[in-house]
N, C-alpha and C positions, 0 to 999 in steps of 0.2 A: 779488573776484579779474576776473568778466567787465567791469566798469563800469573796472576800473583800464586792462584792456588795449581799452574801445574809449577811453580818454580817451587814452591813450598813440597811439593809432592817429591820433586827428583832430590830436594836436601834431605827430606827425610829416608827417602830409598839408600842415598849414597851414605849416609850414615847408619844405617842398617839398623834405624829404630822401629821395627813393626808396631808394636802396640800402639804409638803415636800414628802410624800410617792409617794401621784400622782404624781408629779415631776419626783420620783426616776422611777417608774412604766411605765413611757414614757422614759423616760431616757433607761431601759431597754429592751423595745421594740426598739428604733431606734436603740441601738445594735447591735439585733438580726435582724432586718431589715437589718442593714448595709453588717451584717456577709453572713446573705444570695447573698444578691446581689453583694457582696465580691466573692462566692461560684459562684455565677450564671456565672460571668465574666472570672471567670477564667476555669469554664468547658464552655462556649463559644470559649474561646480563643485556647483551647485545641482542641475542634474539629475542630476549624476553620485551624487549624495548621495542623490536620489529612487530613483534606481533601482536603488541599492543598500540603501534600506530597504525598494524592494517585492520587490527577489530575498531578503531576509534571510524578511520574509513568507512568501515561498510556500516558502522552505525549511522555517522552522517550521511550517507549515501541512501538509506533505509528511509530517515528522518525526512530526507530533500524530496522522496518517491511520494510518500503518504501525505505530505503539506501538498506535493502539485494533485494527489488525487482530493486533497481537501478542498481545494480551489475548485476542481471540477464537482465535483460533488454539491457542493454551494451553489452554481451555477446552475447546474441541472435539477436540486431540488425547488429553485428558485423558479425557472420555468413549469417546473411538473403543477407547483403551487398556483401560479397563474392558468393552469387550461382547468386543474379541475375546480378554479373559483369561477370559472365562463361556464365550463358545464353545469354548475350547479346552478346560476343565473339563468342559463338556457333551458335547462328543465323545468324552472317554476315559469318560462313563460309557456312553453310545450302545454303544461300541465293546465294553465290558467287559462289557455287556447287567448292569449294576449295577442291580437291582428297587429297591434300598433307595434309591436316588437318585433314584428317579423322578421324586417332586416338584419335586425340583431341576432335572433335567432338563426336567421340562416349564415349567418360569418362564421358564430359560434362552431355550428355544423360542416361548414367547410374548414373548421381548425381541429377538425377531429382525423382528420388523420396524420395529425402531429400528435410524435410523444417525447417525453424525457429519454434520451441513451447515454450512461454515464458508460466510459472508458476509462481503465484503469492507467497508470501509467509504467505497468510492467509488471508481473508475476514473480513478485519478490522473493517469496521461500525457492519457489525453483530456481531460480538464480543463484540465490546462495548455495543450493545443494550440487546446484552443476558447475558452478567455480570454486567448488572445496572452500569457501569465506564460511559457509556455517559453523565450519567447528573455530572460528573464532570468536565467536558470541557464545560464551561464557553464561549468562544470561538467558537462562532455559524459560522466564515469564514471558520477554521479547520477543523469542521466537515462538511461544505459543499463543502470544497475542496476533504475531504478524500472520500466522494460519489461520485464528478465528476470525479476522477481518477480510482475510481472502475469502472464509468461506461465507462471508457475508457478500462479498462483492459476487460470488456466484449467484447470490439465493438475487441479488440485483437483477445481476442479467436472465435471470431465468423472469421477472418480473415483467420485463423492457420485452423481453421475448413473448409472453402472453399478450401484453399493450399489442405488440405488432402484428401479432396471430388474429386481435382481434381487429384491428382495421382492416385488415385484410379481408375476412373472413366475413364481419356483420358490416362495418361502416359502407365499405367500396359499393358493397349490392345494396345495402338502401337508400345512399346517397346518389348515387348513379341514376343520371336524366331527371332529378330533382331540381338541380341548380346550376348554372353554367357556373362554371369556375372561374372563367375568362370576361366575363360583363358582369357576375354575380345577379343574374336575374335570376328569381325564383319560378322554377317553371310548374311545380306543383306542391304550389303554398299546403295545403291540407297534408301532405303527404308529412312534413314537419311538426305537426299535432298528432300525429299518429302513435300509437302505444308503443309499434316497433322501436321509434325516435326515441320516444323517451324510454325506454328500456337498455338504447344502449348509450344515452347521458349515463342514466342509474349504473350500467356496468362500468363505464370510464369512471365515473364519481370515484367508485369504490377501489378502482384498480387505483386511481392517483392517490390515493389515500392509505393506501399499503405503501406504496413506492417511495408516499411520504415518512413513513413510520420507519423502512429498511433506513434510507437515506440519512436521517437520522441518527437510529443506533450505529453504521459507519462513522459518522462525525465523531461519535461519541469516542467509538473505539479508536481510532485516531488520535485524538486529544488523552486518548489515555495512554495509548503506544507512545505517544511525543512524548508526553513529558515522565515516562519509564526511560525512553533513551536518553532525553536529558543529563536523570539523574544518575545513568548510567556513565556517561560522557564526563559527568564532575570525578570521575575515579581516575582517568586518563590525561 
């Protein structure tokens, strides 16, 4: 094609046909412009394709992380509920002064040192910001949902810190020297029916109920986020 145009231009110049040469020059310029526009369009298309693929990978990675969090939350929620149920059972024994079930009461009392502790798979939003991938996520509703979920995670961790502090400041003090944790021997039985222990069980029940509610909230937020991501991925 280029060889043909060069030959045509030479023939026009040799015959001194300026008008035809001008038309030829305009045509050549148009062809060059069209070629540039096509190249730019292809480049833009390729860039857009790469950006969409990167966005798809980011959404998929976010989905994987929150699903990992979902499994972890379900596990700690179940454990927390078992503790809560055990504390309610022990409180009934202690308030009722049921001496026949003192062994069960002591066993639950020893379990007061346990608590559910949620660990997220990672700080999703901060990772997106630091990696520069946040700009790939065009769906602002999803980014807002991620921020809300991570705020819920922070609240979960605060409640778990409260739980740990309660164990360290009250449980350890009240149970120290009352039960032999190695042999399960009850050294001071009457202390298990004292008001102090009952108050600890009551506080623990309230705290575990709060934790259960926030675990449920986080699980609900994850379900909504995953559904939104799945909807977004249908466009990629």
